[in-house]
C-alpha positions in Angstrom: 0.0 0.0 0.1 1.2 3.4 -0.8 1.4 6.4 1.3 -1.1 7.9 -0.1 -3.4 4.8 0.2 -2.7 4.3 3.4 -3.1 7.8 4.3 -6.8 7.6 2.7 -7.6 4.5 4.5 -6.6 6.3 7.7 -8.7 9.0 7.4 -11.6 7.0 6.7 -10.6 4.8 10.2 -10.6 8.3 12.1 -14.1 9.4 10.6 -15.3 6.1 11.8 -14.5 6.5 15.3 -15.6 10.2 15.5 -18.7 9.4 14.5 -18.5 6.7 17.3 -17.5 9.1 19.8 -20.4 11.5 19.0 -23.3 8.8 18.8 -22.5 8.2 22.5 -20.6 11.3 23.8 -23.0 12.3 26.9 -21.9 8.8 27.9 -18.5 9.2 27.2 -18.3 12.3 29.1 -19.9 11.0 32.0 -16.9 10.9 35.3 -17.8 7.1 35.3 -16.3 6.5 32.0 -12.7 5.6 32.8 -9.5 6.4 31.2 -9.2 2.5 30.6 -12.3 2.2 28.7 -11.3 5.3 26.7 -8.2 3.3 25.8 -9.7 0.3 24.7 -12.9 2.1 22.8 -10.9 5.3 20.9 -7.4 6.1 21.9 -5.6 2.5 21.1 -7.7 2.5 17.7 -7.0 5.7 17.3 -3.2 5.4 17.3 -3.9 1.9 14.9 -5.6 4.0 12.6 -2.4 6.4 12.0 -0.8 2.6 11.5 0.7 1.6 14.6 0.9 -2.4 15.8 -0.6 -1.3 19.2 -1.1 -4.9 19.9 1.8 -6.0 18.0 0.0 -8.3 15.5 3.3 -8.7 13.7 4.5 -11.1 16.5 7.9 -8.8 16.9 10.1 -9.5 19.8 9.7 -7.0 22.8 12.6 -5.0 21.5 11.2 -4.4 18.6 7.7 -3.8 18.9 6.5 -0.6 17.2 4.2 0.2 21.0 4.9 -0.1 24.4 1.6 0.0 26.6 2.0 0.8 30.5 -0.9 -0.8 32.4 -2.7 1.7 34.0 -4.0 1.4 38.0 -6.7 3.7 38.9 -7.4 4.5 42.7 -10.3 6.9 42.8 -9.7 10.0 40.5 -6.0 9.2 40.5 -4.1 7.3 38.2 -1.1 5.5 39.3 1.9 5.2 36.8 5.2 7.1 36.2 5.5 6.1 33.0 3.4 6.9 29.5 0.6 5.1 28.3 2.0 4.3 25.2 5.7 4.6 23.7 5.8 4.6 20.0 9.1 3.2 18.7 11.1 3.1 15.3 13.8 0.2 15.6 13.7 0.2 19.6 14.4 3.8 19.3 11.6 6.0 21.1 10.1 8.5 19.0 6.5 9.7 20.7 4.7 9.2 24.0 1.1 9.5 24.3 -0.5 9.9 27.5 -4.2 9.0 27.6 -7.2 10.4 30.1 -10.5 9.9 30.2 -12.6 12.4 28.4 -14.1 13.8 31.6 -10.6 15.5 31.6 -10.6 19.2 30.1 -7.2 18.7 28.8 -7.4 21.9 27.1 -6.6 23.5 31.1 -5.6 20.8 32.9 -2.1 21.8 34.5 -1.4 18.5 35.7 -2.0 16.4 33.0 -0.1 18.6 30.7 2.8 18.9 33.1 2.6 15.3 33.2 3.1 14.5 29.7 6.1 17.1 29.2 8.0 16.2 32.0 7.9 12.4 30.2 8.9 13.9 26.9 11.5 16.1 28.5 13.1 13.6 30.4 13.6 11.3 27.2 14.7 14.2 25.0 12.1 13.8 22.6 10.8 16.9 20.5 7.5 16.3 21.1 4.6 14.4 23.2 0.7 13.8 22.8 -2.0 14.1 25.6 -5.5 13.2 24.3 -8.5 11.9 25.9 -10.1 11.3 22.3 -12.5 14.2 22.8 -9.6 16.2 22.6 -6.1 15.8 21.5 -2.9 18.3 22.3 0.6 18.4 21.5 3.1 19.6 23.2 6.9 20.7 22.5 9.0 18.8 25.0 12.1 21.0 24.9 11.6 23.6 27.5 11.7 22.7 30.9 8.2 22.2 32.7 7.1 23.5 35.6 4.0 22.2 37.4 2.8 26.2 37.8 2.5 26.4 33.9 -0.8 26.7 32.3 -2.2 24.0 30.2 -1.2 26.1 27.1 2.0 26.8 27.8 4.7 25.1 25.1 1.5 23.7 23.6 1.8 23.2 19.7 -1.5 22.0 18.8 -4.7 21.4 20.3 -7.6 19.7 18.3 -11.4 18.8 19.1 -12.2 15.2 18.2 -14.9 16.8 15.6 -11.9 18.6 14.1 -9.7 15.4 13.5 -11.5 14.9 10.2 -10.9 18.6 8.5 -7.7 18.8 10.2 -6.3 15.4 9.3 -3.6 16.7 7.1 -2.1 18.4 10.5 -2.3 15.4 12.3 -0.7 12.9 9.9 3.0 14.0 9.8 2.9 14.4 13.6 1.2 11.0 14.7 1.5 8.8 11.9 3.8 5.6 11.6 4.4 6.5 7.9 5.8 9.6 9.0 8.3 8.0 11.8 9.2 5.3 9.4 9.9 7.5 6.4 12.1 9.7 8.4 9.7 12.6 7.7 9.1 13.3 11.4 13.1 13.5 12.2 13.2 15.7 9.3 10.5 18.2 10.5 11.7 18.4 14.1 15.1 18.2 13.3 16.1 15.2 14.9 20.1 14.1 14.5 21.1 10.3 14.4 21.5 9.4 17.9 18.8 7.7 19.9 17.1 11.5 20.9 16.2 14.5 19.3 17.0 17.3 21.2 19.7 17.3 23.7 17.7 19.1 26.4 17.8 16.5 29.1 21.3 15.8 28.6 22.7 19.4 28.5 20.8 20.1 32.0 21.5 16.9 34.0 25.4 16.9 32.6 25.2 20.8 34.4 24.2 19.7 37.1 26.2 16.7 38.0 29.7 19.0 36.8 28.6 21.3 39.6 27.7 18.1 42.0 31.4 17.2 41.3 33.2 20.2 42.5 31.0 20.9 45.7 31.3 17.2 46.4 35.4 17.8 45.7 35.6 20.9 47.8 33.5 19.9 50.5 35.5 16.7 50.6 38.6 18.1 50.7 37.5 20.4 53.5 36.3 17.6 55.4 39.1 15.0 54.7 42.4 16.7 54.3 45.0 14.6 53.0 43.5 12.9 50.3 45.4 12.6 47.1 44.2 13.9 44.0 43.1 10.0 42.6 41.7 9.6 46.0 39.4 12.6 45.7 38.1 11.6 42.6 37.6 8.4 43.4 35.5 9.2 46.3 33.4 11.8 44.6 32.7 9.7 42.1 31.8 6.9 44.8 29.0 8.8 46.4 27.6 11.0 43.6 26.9 7.5 41.4 25.2 5.6 44.4 23.1 8.8 45.0 22.2 9.0 41.7 21.7 4.9 41.6 19.3 5.2 44.1 17.6 8.2 43.4 16.8 6.5 39.7 15.5 3.3 41.7 12.6 5.7 43.7 11.5 6.8 40.1 11.4 3.3 39.0 9.2 2.2 42.4 12.3 -0.1 43.4 13.1 2.3 46.4 10.3 4.4 48.5 9.7 7.4 46.9 11.6 10.1 48.7 14.1 8.0 51.0 17.1 10.5 50.3 15.0 13.6 50.5 13.9 12.1 53.9 17.2 11.8 55.7 17.3 13.4 58.8 18.7 17.0 58.4 20.8 17.0 61.5 22.9 14.1 60.3 22.1 13.4 56.6 25.7 12.0 56.1 25.2 9.4 58.8 21.8 8.9 57.4 22.7 8.3 54.0 25.5 5.5 55.2 23.0 3.3 56.8 20.8 4.0 53.6 24.0 2.7 52.0 24.8 0.0 54.1 21.2 -1.3 53.8 21.7 -1.1 49.8 24.7 -2.9 50.1 23.3 -5.8 51.7 20.5 -5.8 49.5 21.9 -5.1 46.2 25.6 -6.7 46.6 26.8 -5.5 43.2 30.0 -4.0 44.1 28.5 -0.6 43.6 28.4 0.4 47.3 31.5 -1.2 49.1 34.3 0.5 50.4 32.3 3.8 51.2 33.8 3.3 55.0 37.2 2.8 54.3 39.0 3.5 57.0 42.1 4.3 55.4 40.2 7.2 53.5 37.8 8.3 56.6 35.6 10.4 53.7 33.1 12.6 55.3 31.0 15.0 53.9 29.2 18.1 55.2 25.3 17.8 55.9 24.5 21.0 54.1 25.9 19.6 51.0 24.4 16.8 50.9 21.0 18.1 51.8 21.2 20.9 48.9 22.3 18.1 46.1 19.9 15.5 47.1 17.2 18.4 46.9 18.2 19.2 43.3 17.4 15.5 42.5 13.8 16.2 43.4 11.3 18.2 41.6 11.1 21.5 41.5 15.2 21.8 41.2 14.3 18.7 38.9 12.4 18.8 35.8 12.6 15.2 34.9 11.7 11.9 36.1 14.0 9.3 35.5 11.3 6.2 35.3 11.7 7.1 31.4 15.6 7.9 31.1 17.2 5.5 29.5 20.2 3.6 30.8 22.2 4.3 27.8 21.7 8.2 27.9 22.8 8.2 31.4 26.3 5.8 30.5 26.9 8.3 27.8 26.5 11.4 30.3 28.7 9.7 33.1 31.1 9.0 29.9 31.7 12.6 30.0 33.5 13.0 33.1 36.3 10.1 32.5 38.4 12.5 30.9 38.3 14.6 34.2 40.4 14.6 37.0 39.9 16.5 40.3 43.6 18.1 41.5 44.3 20.5 44.6 46.7 23.3 43.8 48.0 25.2 46.7 44.6 24.0 49.0 42.5 24.7 45.9 40.3 22.5 44.3 40.1 22.3 40.6 38.6 20.1 38.3 40.9 19.8 34.9 40.7 17.5 31.5 43.3 14.8 31.5 46.3 15.7 29.5 45.2 13.2 26.9 42.3 14.3 26.7 43.1 18.1 26.3 45.5 16.9 23.4 42.6 15.0 21.6 40.4 17.8 22.1 37.8 16.1 24.4 35.8 13.1 25.5 33.5 12.1 22.6 31.3 9.2 23.9 30.4 6.2 21.3 27.0 6.8 20.1 24.5 4.1 21.5 23.4 3.4 17.9 27.1 2.4 16.5 27.4 0.2 19.4 24.5 -1.3 18.6 25.2 -1.5 15.3 28.8 -3.1 15.9 27.6 -5.6 18.1 24.9 -6.6 15.7 27.3 -7.5 12.9 29.6 -9.4 15.6 27.7 -11.2 18.7 24.6 -11.8 16.9 26.0 -14.1 14.1 27.8 -16.2 17.1 24.6 -16.8 18.8 22.6 -17.8 16.1 20.9 -20.9 16.2 22.0 -21.9 19.8 20.3 -23.0 22.7 20.7 -22.0 26.2 22.3 -25.0 27.0 25.1 -24.3 24.2 26.0 -20.8 25.2 27.2 -22.3 28.8 30.4 -20.8 28.3 30.0 -18.2 25.6 31.4 -15.1 26.8 31.5 -11.5 25.6 34.4 -9.6 27.0 35.5 -5.7 26.5 39.0 -5.5 27.4 38.9 -1.7 27.2 35.4 -1.1 28.2 35.3 2.5 29.3 31.9 3.5 30.6 30.7 -0.2 29.4 28.5 1.3 26.2 29.2 -1.9 24.2 28.9 -4.1 27.4 25.6 -2.3 27.5 24.7 -3.0 23.8 25.9 -6.7 23.9 23.6 -7.5 27.3 20.6 -5.9 25.6 21.3 -8.3 22.6 21.8 -10.9 24.8 18.4 -10.5 26.6 16.5 -10.5 23.5 18.4 -13.4 21.9 17.3 -15.4 25.3 13.9 -14.3 25.4 12.9 -14.9 21.5 14.5 -18.5 22.5 12.4 -19.3 25.4 9.2 -18.2 23.6 9.9 -19.9 20.5 11.2 -23.6 22.1 8.5 -25.1 24.5 7.2 -22.0 25.8 5.2 -23.4 28.9 8.4 -24.9 30.1 10.0 -21.4 30.6 6.8 -19.4 32.0 7.1 -18.5 35.2 11.1 -20.0 35.7 12.6 -17.7 32.9 9.7 -15.7 31.5 6.7 -14.3 32.4 3.7 -12.3 31.1 3.8 -8.5 31.9 1.0 -7.3 29.8 -1.2 -9.2 27.6 0.9 -9.9 24.8 4.2 -8.5 26.5 6.6 -11.0 27.7 9.6 -10.4 29.7 12.2 -12.3 31.2 13.0 -13.1 35.0 14.9 -10.9 37.3 16.4 -14.3 37.9 17.3 -15.4 34.3 18.3 -11.4 33.7 20.9 -11.6 36.7 22.4 -15.1 35.4 22.8 -13.9 31.7 24.5 -11.0 33.0 26.7 -12.8 35.3 27.4 -15.4 32.8 28.3 -14.0 29.4 29.8 -10.5 30.3 33.4 -9.3 31.4 34.7 -6.2 31.3 38.2 -4.9 31.8 39.6 -1.0 31.9 42.8 0.5 33.2 40.9 3.4 34.5 39.3 1.9 37.7 36.4 5.1 37.3 35.0 3.9 34.1 34.8 0.3 35.6 32.7 1.7 38.2 30.2 3.6 35.4 30.3 0.4 33.7 28.9 -1.3 36.8 26.7 1.4 37.6 24.9 1.5 33.8 24.6 -2.9 33.6 23.4 -2.9 37.3 20.7 0.1 36.1 19.8 -2.1 32.9 19.6 -4.9 35.2 16.9 -3.7 36.8 14.8 -2.2 34.4 11.3 -2.7 34.4 11.7 -4.7 37.8 9.9 -3.8 40.7 10.9 -3.8 44.6 8.2 -6.5 45.2 10.0 -8.6 42.6 13.6 -8.1 43.9 12.4 -9.0 47.6 10.9 -12.2 46.4 14.0 -13.1 44.5 16.2 -12.1 47.8 13.9 -13.9 49.8 13.7 -17.3 47.7 17.2 -17.6 46.7 18.5 -16.4 50.3 21.3 -14.3 48.3 21.5 -10.2 47.6 19.9 -9.2 44.2 
């Protein structure tokens, strides 16, 4: 079917949905008609009309699905979710978020709904995101940092009533259609580059924040723990900063209790933080939380500095949500710091580039799509046709791993391979042990199986201990993607070993 033919078919299907809504509009606008019903009756069919395979009728593996749906839990008037309802993708790359509401929500002026979708899009560095209850459809520019005090019209590109869908169909097609995304027209329209992301707004803000936190931590640790060498100071700063950020990410992913860090005792923040880190060390046992109490170093951090940094990881100082920030993006940001070293000259703390970095013009992170392409051409053929038993001694080793970008890509490929193999070979034997169905038609590997794959197949080495720290940080975040506190606690209780 040509693009013009597909467009006309879509136009007809949208018109049918409009007529269906209009026939019983008063029922649909009643507060008792909820979001789940609206998604089933109108919003999912609308996305399908624009060409998106919402229900995965093509049978694509999870990693290549065009649409990832988020389950909705409704409690009274509130909807509990930290992820958008629909994630529209092109070959693993996010392109659009769509957030659904029930028709009785006034999208044209609802501040909370507008802030929610803008925050999702901003955090994922997407150019636009969509908010709709079918009765109205709004498209937001996701480049400006959102604020919950913004009115619903702020950063809004388009607002269309459902009765205008037919008349203004040609405006919606380049913004919402699968054809627009897959033809490249969407990227050209919004000047999206060749990276995974479009606008770089989240990256820029978070990078600037982390740079500032590093400097403040370095100055404070030096003042409270004199005598540390430049190497020890550099390591200590990264040690604490990585762990604070890791736990904050876990909060947004519902693995740690939300605002655990924010609610630390203000009169003994450092002591309280150490207690949280000890518990995390017992629970995760990943290597990330060791050495924090090295008596030889005797590191101390002032409560005021810790409180200030932690507060900046929460709204309103932080306009993003880590629930939708990709692990690969965080790894690329942290990689920027591997070229820096903290020095102390005449009692003054400075952060400078390593000599080799200055000479080469700076750190240039390997883009994720380049790593994916290389791994696809090297690791994938080595896996082809092999059963899990035949892969027992299969190892991917990166002997100069840096921040772990290639290990992350290889890990993602291995996860996809194992999931597809289990689904295609005696599926029922693996259900509940190695795979489970998260949402109808969306199968995932169990945490235990993901952990086994990571420990069995991946090895990384680097001369820079800070690089190894970043690689560990990234792989651990990848391991706990889409997990819950309950799932990890169940694993620990059952296996009697840390997660």
